[in-house]
Structure formats: C-alpha cells, structure tokens
C-alpha positions in Angstrom: -78.4 58.9 -3.9 -77.9 58.0 -7.6 -80.1 59.4 -10.2 -83.0 57.3 -11.3 -82.2 55.4 -14.1 -85.2 53.2 -16.0 -84.3 49.6 -16.8 -85.9 47.4 -19.8 -86.6 43.9 -17.7 -85.0 42.7 -21.1 -82.2 44.9 -21.8 -78.7 43.6 -20.6 -77.3 44.7 -17.1 -74.7 47.5 -17.7 -71.9 46.6 -15.1 -68.8 48.3 -14.4 -65.6 47.1 -12.8 -63.9 49.7 -10.8 -60.1 48.6 -9.9 -56.9 47.1 -10.5 -53.3 47.4 -9.4 -52.5 43.8 -8.1 -53.9 40.5 -8.5 -55.8 40.4 -5.4 -57.8 43.3 -6.4 -58.1 41.6 -10.1 -58.6 37.9 -9.7 -61.9 38.4 -8.0 -63.5 40.1 -10.7 -62.1 37.6 -13.2 -64.1 34.7 -10.9 -67.3 37.1 -10.9 -67.4 37.4 -14.8 -66.9 33.7 -15.3 -69.9 33.8 -12.7 -71.9 35.7 -15.2 -70.9 33.9 -18.2 -71.4 30.4 -16.4 -75.0 31.5 -15.9 -75.4 33.1 -19.5 -76.8 36.5 -18.2 -76.8 39.3 -20.8 -74.6 41.4 -19.2 -72.5 44.3 -20.8 -69.3 45.0 -19.1 -66.8 47.8 -18.9 -63.7 47.4 -16.8 -62.1 50.9 -15.5 -58.6 51.1 -13.9 -55.1 52.0 -13.9 -52.5 53.0 -16.5 -49.4 50.2 -15.4 -51.9 48.2 -13.7 -52.0 44.3 -14.9 -56.1 44.7 -14.9 -56.0 46.0 -18.7 -54.4 42.8 -19.9 -56.7 40.6 -17.8 -59.5 42.4 -19.4 -58.0 42.2 -22.7 -57.6 38.3 -22.0 -61.3 38.3 -21.3 -62.7 40.2 -23.8 -63.8 43.0 -21.2 -63.6 46.4 -23.1 -61.1 48.5 -20.8 -60.6 52.0 -19.6 -57.5 53.9 -18.1 -57.8 56.8 -16.0 -55.1 58.6 -13.8 -54.6 57.0 -10.3 -52.7 57.7 -6.8 -51.6 55.6 -4.2 -53.5 56.4 -0.7 -50.5 56.8 1.9 -50.9 56.7 5.7 -46.8 58.3 6.0 -45.1 60.7 4.3 -43.5 60.2 1.0 -42.4 62.7 -1.9 -44.8 61.2 -4.3 -48.1 61.7 -1.7 -48.5 65.4 -3.4 -48.5 63.9 -7.1 -50.5 60.9 -6.4 -53.2 63.2 -4.6 -53.4 65.6 -7.5 -53.9 62.4 -10.3 -57.4 61.2 -8.0 -59.5 64.2 -8.7 -58.1 63.8 -12.5 -59.0 60.2 -12.4 -62.3 60.9 -10.7 -63.0 62.9 -14.0 -62.3 60.7 -16.5 -64.4 57.9 -15.1 -67.1 60.3 -14.6 -66.7 61.0 -18.4 -66.7 57.0 -18.8 -69.2 56.4 -16.8 -72.0 58.7 -17.9 -70.8 57.3 -21.4 -71.7 54.0 -20.6 -74.5 54.4 -18.3 -74.1 51.4 -15.8 -76.9 49.5 -13.9 -74.5 49.0 -11.1 -70.9 49.6 -10.2 -68.5 46.8 -8.8 -65.7 48.2 -7.1 -63.1 45.3 -5.9 -60.9 47.7 -3.2 -57.3 49.2 -3.5 -56.6 52.6 -4.3 -57.2 52.5 -8.1 -61.0 51.2 -7.6 -60.9 55.2 -5.7 -61.9 57.5 -8.3 -64.2 55.7 -10.3 -66.2 55.2 -7.4 -66.4 58.7 -6.4 -67.4 59.8 -9.6 -70.1 57.0 -9.7 -71.5 58.3 -6.1 -74.8 59.4 -8.0 -74.6 57.8 -11.3 -75.4 53.7 -10.1 -75.9 51.5 -7.0 -72.2 50.6 -5.8 -71.0 47.6 -4.3 -67.4 47.6 -3.1 -65.5 44.6 -2.0 -62.9 43.9 0.8 -60.6 40.7 0.1 -58.1 41.0 3.2 -58.8 40.4 6.6 -57.9 44.2 7.2 -60.1 46.8 5.5 -57.9 49.2 3.5 -57.4 52.3 3.4 -59.2 53.1 -0.4 -62.2 50.8 1.1 -62.5 52.9 4.2 -63.1 56.3 1.7 -65.2 54.2 -0.5 -67.7 53.0 2.0 -69.2 56.3 1.9 -70.4 56.0 -1.2 -71.1 52.1 -1.6 -74.4 50.5 -0.9 -72.9 47.6 -0.3 -69.9 46.6 1.5 -68.6 42.9 1.0 -66.4 41.0 3.0 -64.2 38.1 2.6 -64.1 37.3 6.2 -66.4 37.5 10.0 -64.0 39.6 11.8 -63.5 42.0 8.8 -67.6 42.7 8.5 -67.5 43.2 12.2 -64.8 46.2 11.9 -66.9 47.1 8.6 -70.3 46.8 10.7 -69.1 50.1 12.7 -69.2 52.3 9.7 -71.6 50.8 7.2 -75.1 50.4 7.5 -75.0 47.4 4.9 -72.7 45.3 5.6 -72.4 41.4 4.0 -69.7 38.2 4.2 -69.6 36.8 0.9 -65.9 35.0 1.1 -63.1 36.1 -1.5 -64.0 34.4 -5.0 -61.7 32.7 -7.2 -61.4 31.7 -10.9 -63.4 28.6 -11.4 -60.8 27.3 -14.1 -58.3 26.8 -11.7 -60.2 23.7 -10.0 -59.8 21.9 -13.8 -56.4 21.5 -13.7 -54.4 18.5 -14.6 -51.2 17.4 -12.8 -49.8 15.4 -16.0 -50.6 18.6 -18.3 -48.5 20.6 -15.9 -45.7 18.3 -15.6 -45.6 18.0 -19.7 -46.1 21.5 -19.9 -43.0 22.3 -17.6 -40.8 19.3 -18.4 -40.7 18.2 -14.7 -41.0 14.7 -14.2 -43.6 12.8 -12.0 -40.5 11.2 -9.6 -39.7 14.1 -7.7 -42.0 17.0 -6.2 -42.5 20.1 -7.5 -42.7 23.3 -5.6 -44.7 26.6 -6.6 -43.0 29.8 -5.6 -44.7 33.5 -6.4 -44.5 36.9 -5.0 -47.8 37.1 -6.8 -48.5 38.6 -10.3 -45.9 41.9 -9.9 -43.3 39.4 -8.2 -41.3 39.7 -4.9 -37.6 40.2 -5.1 -37.0 39.6 -1.8 -38.4 35.9 -2.0 -36.8 35.4 -5.8 -33.1 36.7 -4.1 -33.6 34.0 -1.7 -34.6 31.1 -3.7 -31.7 32.1 -6.1 -29.2 31.1 -3.0 -31.4 28.2 -2.6 -30.3 26.9 -6.3 -29.2 24.3 -7.4 -28.8 22.4 -4.4 -32.4 22.0 -3.4 -32.9 20.6 -7.2 -31.8 17.5 -5.8 -34.7 17.1 -4.1 -37.5 19.0 -5.5 -38.6 20.7 -8.9 -39.0 24.4 -8.8 -41.8 26.3 -10.9 -40.9 29.9 -10.1 -43.1 33.2 -11.3 -40.8 35.5 -10.9 -42.9 38.6 -11.5 -42.7 40.6 -14.9 -39.4 42.2 -16.2 -40.9 45.9 -15.9 -41.6 45.0 -12.2 -38.4 43.4 -11.5 -35.0 42.3 -13.0 -34.9 38.9 -11.5 -36.2 36.7 -14.5 -33.2 37.9 -16.7 -30.7 36.9 -13.9 -32.4 33.5 -13.2 -32.7 32.4 -16.5 -28.9 33.1 -17.1 -27.6 31.4 -13.9 -29.9 28.4 -14.9 -27.9 28.1 -18.1 -24.8 27.9 -16.1 -26.2 24.5 -14.6 -25.9 20.6 -15.9 -29.0 19.9 -18.2 -30.3 17.4 -15.9 -30.8 20.5 -13.0 -31.6 22.8 -15.3 -34.9 20.1 -16.5 -35.9 20.7 -12.8 -36.3 24.7 -13.0 -38.7 26.3 -14.4 -38.7 30.3 -14.4 -41.6 32.4 -15.8 -42.5 36.3 -15.2 -46.0 35.5 -15.2 -48.4 32.2 -15.6 -51.2 32.8 -16.7 -54.4 30.4 -17.7 -52.0 27.7 -17.1 -52.2 28.1 -13.4 -54.4 25.7 -13.2 -52.2 22.9 -13.9 -49.0 24.5 -12.0 -51.7 24.0 -9.0 -52.4 20.4 -9.6 -48.5 19.1 -9.8 -47.6 21.3 -7.0 -47.0 19.7 -4.0 -46.0 22.8 -1.9 -45.8 26.4 -2.3 -43.7 29.2 -1.2 -45.5 32.6 -1.5 -46.5 36.2 -0.4 -49.6 35.9 1.8 -52.1 38.3 -0.3 -55.9 38.0 0.1 -56.0 36.5 -4.0 -53.2 33.9 -3.0 -54.3 32.7 0.2 -57.9 32.4 -1.3 -56.5 30.4 -3.8 -54.3 28.0 -2.2 -57.4 27.3 -0.1 -59.8 26.4 -2.9 -56.8 24.1 -4.7 -55.9 22.5 -1.5 -52.3 23.5 -1.5 -49.9 23.6 1.6 -47.7 26.4 1.6 -45.2 28.3 3.4 -45.9 31.9 3.6 -44.0 35.1 3.8 -46.0 38.2 4.2 -44.8 41.4 2.5 -43.6 43.5 6.2 -45.0 47.1 6.5 -48.6 46.5 4.6 -51.4 48.8 6.2 -53.0 47.1 9.2 -50.7 44.1 9.1 -52.6 42.6 6.7 -50.5 40.0 4.4 -49.8 38.5 8.1 -53.6 38.5 9.1 -54.1 37.0 6.1 -51.8 34.5 6.5 -53.1 33.8 9.8 -56.5 32.6 8.1 -54.3 29.2 6.5 -51.5 28.9 9.8 -54.6 28.8 12.4 -55.7 26.1 10.5 -52.2 24.4 10.2 -52.6 24.6 6.4 -49.5 26.6 6.3 -46.2 28.2 7.5 -45.7 31.3 8.3 -42.1 33.2 8.1 -41.4 36.6 9.0 -39.0 38.1 5.8 -36.6 38.5 8.2 -36.5 34.7 9.2 -37.1 33.2 6.1 -33.1 33.0 5.4 -32.0 30.9 2.8 -31.1 28.1 4.9 -34.4 28.4 7.1 -36.4 27.9 3.7 -34.5 25.0 2.9 -35.1 23.4 5.9 -38.7 23.9 5.9 -38.7 22.7 2.4 -37.0 19.2 3.1 -39.0 18.6 6.6 -41.9 19.0 4.4 -41.1 16.9 1.3 -39.9 14.4 3.6 -43.2 14.1 5.4 -46.1 13.4 2.6 -48.5 12.6 5.5 -48.3 16.0 6.7 -48.8 17.5 3.1 -51.9 15.4 3.4 -53.2 17.0 6.2 -52.3 20.5 5.5 -54.2 19.9 2.1 -57.3 18.9 3.6 -56.9 21.8 6.0 -56.5 24.4 3.5 -59.7 23.2 2.1 -61.6 23.9 5.0 -61.1 27.7 4.6 -63.0 28.2 1.5 -66.2 29.6 0.8 -67.2 28.1 -2.4 -70.4 30.1 -3.7 -68.5 33.2 -3.1 -68.5 34.8 -6.7 -72.1 33.4 -6.7 -72.9 35.1 -3.6 -71.1 38.6 -4.8 -73.0 38.0 -8.4 -76.2 37.9 -6.7 -75.8 40.8 -4.4 -74.5 43.2 -7.8 -78.0 41.8 -9.4 -79.8 42.9 -6.9 -78.3 46.0 -6.5 -79.1 46.6 -10.1 -82.5 45.6 -9.9 -82.3 42.0 -11.6 
C-alpha cells in the first residue's frame, strides 16, 4: 500500500527507473525512455542504480539524472561474499529511500536484477511499482520484488504462467528494445569499421561486460577464419576482462589485409544499429537483451549460453530463437574453436539458410513491448 499522493493533471509524471548491472537490465529501460520521448510526454526521470554497473554511463548518455546506491548480489549458493553483499542491501534500501523521498515519484519501474531490489523495497510505501522480468526464468530478485510490486510484467507467456502462481496482476509485454537499433545502415557500418562488402561480417559479443570464454575461443580462430569473413568483436571493457588489450596486440602482428578484416572494441554504443545492419551472423551469449535485439533486427546467431545461470535462464532464452530455427545453440563445453569455425563456415556457405534464419528470428518479436510497458506505467501513475 503506497502513500496517497495528489497529482496535478498538468504536472510532469515523475518516474524512477530502478535497476542495472547488465545490459539486459538496462537497455529495456532505455527503450521505454525512447518511447516516452517519442510520445513527447512530460516526464521527469531519476535512475537509481549501482556503483560498478553500466547503468550510470548509459543514463548519462541519455540525459537521465542518476543516483548510485549500495547493492549486493542475491545468491542461492554459499559464497564468502554472501554476508558482505547481504549487508549492502539494507544500506542500499536506506539510500534509495532518501532519494525517493526527495524525488517524490509517481511510479517506480524496476528492471529486475539485484540492483533493482533495494529501491523496490524502499519504495513499497512511496509509489506504485511495476517490475519487469526480461528472461524466460523469474530471477531471485524479481521473486522477492514481486511481493512489493503492484504489477508484474513478463517478456514471455511461460514466465507469466509461473508468475501467476505468486502475483495477482501479471501482464505479458515482451522485452522492449531500443528503436534506434532498427534504423542502422549497412553502408555506414562498413565505412565505420573499414570493412568491404565483398566478405560476410560476423559480430561477436559477450554482452556489455564481455565474456572471456568467448573471447578466448575467437582468438584461437584468428587469423585463419579471416580468410572467409570479417569480424567485429565487442570484448567488454578492460575493467571487466583483460582481453581487449591482448587481442589488439595480436592483431598488430598480422599482415595489413588481415588487420583490416578484424575490428575489436571494448563496447559498441549507439553505432550498434549500423553494426547490426551490416552483420550477416552473430556469435554471442544468450542474455535476454541480446536475444530480444537479435530477434528485432532478424540477425542469425550462434548462441553459447552462460553455464550455471539461475534457473538455466540463458539456455531458456536461447531456446526462444533455436526453437524457431533462427539460431544454433552450443554448450560452452562443445563450443571449441574447431566447432565454432566449422559452424561459421557452414552458415556463411549457405546464404539461403541465413535468409530463412533471419525471417524466423523476426517472428519472435513483440514490436509494441516498450509501448505496452509504458502504458502500464502510466496507468499505475494515474495518467
């Protein structure tokens, strides 16, 4: 039960976004902000997230005021960090409560993940709450957060069915993606990275923070695979893994013509739209945001789920595309450099199959996801 707040009909809606940590918990919120701005709605925003996450940088890039709080990872296994992380949650809740009382939101939008939980806990008696689950499995944080949420939004029907056993108001919205990714230019992408239209392009990503197991496997393919493809490789930032510096050094040892076929970046920002437009194939983890974006842009993929995720969520996310024959899924233990190179060559040599995979990926899309989520947020805010 939230405190009653009198809302003047002409006053801007005051919206708090709670969450972060990974791209999967950040980019859906960006999509909702884009929808707010597309509709030209009067909205004042505040993003509450963690200190080490990607959300502060992304919030700044979209001109959203940001407040950092203490957060701790929620675990279902014993770890030496469990106690220290557990102490951060109440500290973060107090910090979030202070920020919420100062901002006086009309509604709170939680994007899931441990970073959202302290704000949702603190905001339970301050404003109505919507929390959104991006993955095909309800995460630990959202299982806790749904106790305080007025609305629980799910990306998938099967997730909503699980949530209905725990929550009175469950909706299926899909997983929103940034509309900007749909307006890329293949020609601009090729120019940006110095690639040619004569060879296919493979985009490789382990998510915004990267994945060393993927980076190491790709390194083992280089430079031989560059005889048949060009590669745009997002390794993740140097603060998350040491791979980018090493890969750039390796690249310098090749002949110039091979160097031109391999471009390595720590992080790809707004230019991702052009990267998607020029890519013929992707190799990636199967986080919820990655799967949603590949579906929206119709990008064929080889997905390597992160082992050991809670509820096996990455394997379930990958199945959304593989069940449609839009992706090939390899277990990390099976994704040897030799197997990856074989899969790349088979797909590149079969352009008709890539066309079918593109069409299949597009059928997994809910194009109105951001709009649907925003409508529910507006309802909770009495707008």
